[in-house]
N, C-alpha and C positions, 0 to 999 in steps of 0.2 A: 587693799586692793586683791588678790585673793580669792579673798571672801565674795566682792561685787561682781568678778566674774564669772565666779562658782552661781552665784545667784540669779544671776542672766540664765544662765546655761540648762539650771534646774527651769527657771519661767518658759523657758524655748522651746523643752523639751513637752510641754504639756498643752502649747496650743497646738489647734489641727493646721496639719501639713495639707492644705487645700488641692496641692498639685502634685500629692505622694500618690502612686499606683498604690491599685486598690483591689485584691480578687475578688471570684463570680462567689463567694461565700458572704465577701465583707459586702458585695450590692445589695443579695438577694434577700443578709439577711435586711439592708437598707429598709428598701423597700414594705419585706413583712413589717416592718418596726414602722415606719411612716405610716401604710392602711391603720394599721393597728389601731397608732393615739388618733385616728379621726373620725369624729362622728356625721361632724360635716362638712362644707366646701363650698369655696365659691370665690371665682374666680375667673378672670377676662381672659378669652383664647382667641386669636389668629388661626386662619385655617386655608391650607391650598389642597386641592385636586386635582391630580392630573388623571386626562380622561383620558386612554389608550385611543379607543376605537377614533375618536374626534381631536387626536394629538393633541389637544388643549388644555390649559389650566384656568382653575377655577377658582375665587376668593372668598372666604367671607369669617367676618367675625362678630362677635357678639361674648355673651358673658354664661358661665356655667354655675350650677347649681345644685349640689350635693346632699344628698342624705339617707344613712344608718336607718334601715329598718326590718329590725330583727333580722331573720338571715338575706333579705334583699336589700334593693337598693331603690329610696327616686332618686330622679333628676332632670333635670329645663334647662333642657339648652336652647338660650332665648337669644337667636341671631338677630344681626341689624345689619348686615347684610350678607344673603339675599334676605327678608325680611322672612322669618319661617319661626318656630318652634317646635321643642319635641319636646314633651311631658309625658313622667311618668308618675305615678301613683305606688307604684308597685306592682301593681296587677293589670294594668292599662299603662294604653301609650299613644297617646293621640300628636299626632302629626298634621297641623295647621299651617296651609297654605294662602293668607291672608289678600294675597291678592289675586289666587285664583279662586277666595272664596270656597274652601274645599279643607274638607278635614276627612284623615285618617285613622279612621281609630282599630288601634290587635290590643290583641292577651296579649300582659308580657311575656309572659312565659315561652306563650309561643313563637313570639316577635322573637326570642331569644334561643329558641330548639336548632337542634343539627347545628350547633358547629356556631351560630352566628353570634352568639351570646361572649364568647371566648376573648372579643376588641373590648369585653368594659369587664376584662376582668383583672386588669390592671388598669382605672380607675377605679373602679369601689373597693381594691381586695378582699371583695368576695370567696374570687377563684384562687383553686391552684396551683400556680405558675408553675410552680416543680412539676407537678403531675399534670399539666394541658400541653408546656412545652416543654422542647428541646431546647435548651436555651444557651447560647456565648458568647461571652465574653469580648464586642470586638476593639473597646479601644483601654488596654492596660493603666493606660493612662487619663489624666481631662483633658480634652480638646480645647483650644482655645475658647471656650465659651466654657471655661469650667465644667463641663459634662464626660460622665461614662458613658460608654455605648453596649447598649446591650441588642440583639439579636432573638429575637424569641421565634420559634420554629412548632406550630401546632405539633403535639405526638399525628390526633386521630385529621388525615386529609378533607377542607372540606373547604365551597367554593367564596367563602365568605374571606378567608382568610391564608395567605400562603406564607406570610411571615409580616413579624410586629418588632417594631425595632425601636426602645424606648432610650428616651437620654436623662440620668439619673444623673445630680450637681453634686459634685465633689463635697460643698457643702453639706446637704443631705446624709451622707458619707458620717461625718464629722458629728451631727447631729447625731444621728441613730448613734453610735459609740458612746455621746455622751447619757445617753439613754433618760433625754430631757424631755423641752420641748416639743408641742406635737407639730408635725414636720408631713408638704406633702411630697413623696422621694420623686418625682417624675416633673422634668420642664418642660419635654417634650417629647413627643411620640408621630413614627408613621407605621400606615399600614396598609400594607402590600394583598391586594390579590392576583386571586389565580389569571384575573383577563388580564392585569401586568396595570390596572388603574391602582393611585396609589394616593394616602390620603395621611398629610402632614397635618398637628395639630399643635400649635405652641401656646403657654401658660406662659400668663405675667398677673402679678396683681392678686394675686392666692388669698386668700384669708381662712384661716382655716378655726374651725369651733367656734362660729363665731356666733351662733343661733340664728341660724336659717328655719326661718317658719316652716311647718308643715303646708297650711295654704300655696306655698306658692306650686308646689305641688298637684295640686289640683284646677282640674281645666270644664268650663264649662262653654261651651262650642258656642258664637253668638247667634245671636237671630241670624236666619237668610241663608247658613252656610249650610251647602252640602259635604251632609255624612257617610262616608264608606266605610263598612265593616268588613277586617279582613280576618 
C-alpha cells in the first residue's frame, strides 16, 4: 500500500500545476519560447474597440494568418465583420475596404516606424519585449480563465501605444517548461493608446505550424477599386 501511495505522489509531482503561481521570468521565458517555436499561425479572433471620443464600442471578428519571413513577418487579418482585410507580404501593406471599393497601400517599414510597430512585437515574436517595454506581472496567479496578466509600457513614448496587456495561459507556461511542442503563448491582448482608446483581441482555434501558403500574403486589388498610396 505504501508503495502505491509513493508512486501516486511521484506521478503527481510531474503533472503541470496550471493553477500555480508563476514568476515574471517564467512568463517572459514562455513568451520567448512560444514565439521561437512558431513558423506560421492560423487562428480565429474576436475584437472589441472602445472609441473614447465617441464613448462607443465597436466589434469585429475574423481570421488571422501569420508567417515568418527572414527578419520580418507576413500577416493577413481577414475580417468577417466588418468586412475588410489587412494584408502584408513583409514589404507592402494593403488595407482593403470592399464596401468602399478602396485599397490603402503603404510600405510596411514606413507604417510600423516611429513606435507604431511595437504592438506587433508580441504577435510575431520578432521584437525584443525586454528592450521595448517595462514589463510588470499584474497577476502572479492565473485568473478564472487560467491566464496570467502582463502589463507592458513602452520605454519610449509614442502615440500608438500607451500600454499593452497580454494574457498568457498557464497551460502555455507548462508547455514551455516541458520544452516540447510548438505553441502560441498569448490567449488575448488589450492595446491602450494615448487618446484613451483600447482594442481587445481574443484568439481561438489556434493552429501552429500547419503550413500556411505564402500566396495568402499577396494581394492583387480587384478591378475598379480606388488605390490610395501612402
